[in-house]
C-alpha positions, 0 to 999 in steps of 0.5 A: 499499499503506497505510504503517501495514499494511505496517509492522505487515507488516515488524514482524511478519516481522522478528520472523520470525512467518511464521504463515500457516495456511489449510486446516489446513496450517502452514508453517515458512518463514523470512523472509530478507528483506522489501522493502517498495517491491518488494513482496516477501518472500524466505523460506527452506526445507530441502526434505524428502522428504515435499515431493517427488513424483517427484523434483520439488517435489510440486504439492499442496505447491506449492499450499500455498505459494503461497497461505500464503506471498502471504498476508502480501502481500495482507494488506498491501494489501487492507484487509479480506481476508476480502472477497476469494478466490482465482480461479486459483492455479496452479503449475509444476514445472520442475527436479528436487530432492534432499531437503534443498536449500535454496530460497528462496521469492520472492514479489512482489505484481506487479499491483493493479488495481481489484480485481484481485490477482496475486503470483507466486512462484518457488522457486529454489536458495539458492545457485544463484539462477539455478536455478529448481525451480518457479513459482506464481501466485495471482490474487485479487478481491474479493467485491464485483466480481461483484455481482448475480452468481449467489451461490456 
């Protein structure tokens, strides 16, 4: 991970600037911690009724959060983030949650191999860290990996 780019990321996170906007969704996540060596960012968020569907975190909301919350980590390691695309974004709801619950959204960049980037996200209870409400995985590839393939 480039030291300069990583320092920019950490400066942004220190200022609590989490303005990652994609597809018309702006998320108001509060940065709790950021650790460059572990390639990890932890956000805090208080769940509202709007994010709950049938007692669980809504999968559409989860997908948006996984995409947006992992962007700062991905942008810190990728020289040209517009030259990459998501190949897979999965979310799994695990435990029921109530409105007003404070969750930690733990994002880790876990794989950087060639042109493949993968990050994981765990939505865990801020008080009871072993209680995980949902998980997600965001996988990206650089576009030039598929050179010669049909244009999408």
